[in-house]
PLY file of the C-alpha trace (Angstrom):
ply
format ascii 1.0
element vertex 82
property float x
property float y
property float z
element edge 81
property int vertex1
property int vertex2
end_header
-100.07 -70.14 -51.19
-99.79 -66.35 -51.38
-98.29 -65.05 -54.56
-96.39 -61.78 -54.30
-95.77 -59.44 -57.16
-92.11 -58.90 -57.66
-91.25 -55.49 -59.02
-87.94 -53.95 -59.72
-87.32 -50.62 -58.03
-87.57 -48.69 -61.29
-90.92 -50.32 -62.07
-92.29 -49.23 -58.69
-91.06 -45.67 -59.22
-92.63 -45.52 -62.69
-95.91 -46.90 -61.34
-96.02 -44.28 -58.59
-95.15 -41.45 -60.98
-97.95 -42.45 -63.33
-100.46 -42.28 -60.47
-99.30 -38.86 -59.29
-101.23 -35.88 -60.53
-98.91 -32.95 -61.02
-100.23 -29.59 -59.93
-99.68 -27.25 -62.85
-100.42 -24.16 -60.76
-97.44 -22.41 -59.26
-97.35 -20.30 -56.15
-96.76 -16.66 -57.22
-94.35 -16.14 -54.32
-92.26 -19.12 -55.43
-92.34 -17.91 -59.04
-90.95 -14.56 -57.90
-88.26 -16.26 -55.78
-87.17 -18.44 -58.70
-87.10 -15.42 -61.03
-84.91 -13.43 -58.62
-82.63 -16.44 -58.10
-82.15 -16.77 -61.87
-81.37 -13.05 -62.18
-78.75 -13.25 -59.43
-77.26 -16.39 -60.98
-76.96 -14.62 -64.33
-75.38 -11.51 -62.78
-72.95 -13.10 -60.31
-70.54 -15.92 -60.99
-70.06 -17.00 -57.36
-71.73 -16.67 -54.00
-68.80 -14.52 -52.84
-69.52 -11.97 -55.59
-73.18 -11.89 -54.51
-72.15 -11.48 -50.86
-69.82 -8.60 -51.72
-72.56 -6.92 -53.76
-75.11 -7.23 -50.95
-72.62 -5.87 -48.39
-71.92 -2.87 -50.65
-75.67 -2.26 -51.03
-76.13 -2.44 -47.26
-73.31 0.08 -46.76
-74.88 2.39 -49.36
-78.31 2.23 -47.71
-76.83 2.84 -44.26
-75.19 5.98 -45.67
-78.64 7.06 -46.91
-79.98 6.77 -43.36
-81.62 3.36 -43.43
-81.80 1.75 -40.01
-81.01 -1.92 -39.43
-82.01 -3.95 -36.41
-79.26 -5.92 -34.72
-79.47 -9.69 -35.17
-81.23 -11.57 -32.40
-78.98 -12.92 -29.65
-77.58 -16.39 -30.20
-79.69 -19.08 -28.65
-77.88 -20.82 -25.84
-79.07 -24.42 -25.50
-77.32 -24.80 -22.12
-79.80 -22.40 -20.50
-82.75 -24.71 -21.15
-84.58 -25.89 -18.08
-85.38 -29.57 -17.95
0 1
1 2
2 3
3 4
4 5
5 6
6 7
7 8
8 9
9 10
10 11
11 12
12 13
13 14
14 15
15 16
16 17
17 18
18 19
19 20
20 21
21 22
22 23
23 24
24 25
25 26
26 27
27 28
28 29
29 30
30 31
31 32
32 33
33 34
34 35
35 36
36 37
37 38
38 39
39 40
40 41
41 42
42 43
43 44
44 45
45 46
46 47
47 48
48 49
49 50
50 51
51 52
52 53
53 54
54 55
55 56
56 57
57 58
58 59
59 60
60 61
61 62
62 63
63 64
64 65
65 66
66 67
67 68
68 69
69 70
70 71
71 72
72 73
73 74
74 75
75 76
76 77
77 78
78 79
79 80
80 81
């Protein structure tokens, strides 16, 4: 007769977590992204405030002569050939 180990879900999760080796190194690009995200979160109370700020900055830079490319055209899935 085969005997199966019966584990509860939490026991399995704990067993897997113990076996995992956590990588203590962090990608410098991710570190920078997280730092910027925290700064924005501290400065703005909502995503709408952040949006308004970024729109104002874009308007300011356009007045200074910065050029912006238009967004790419919307992808139309109906034009796909099968």
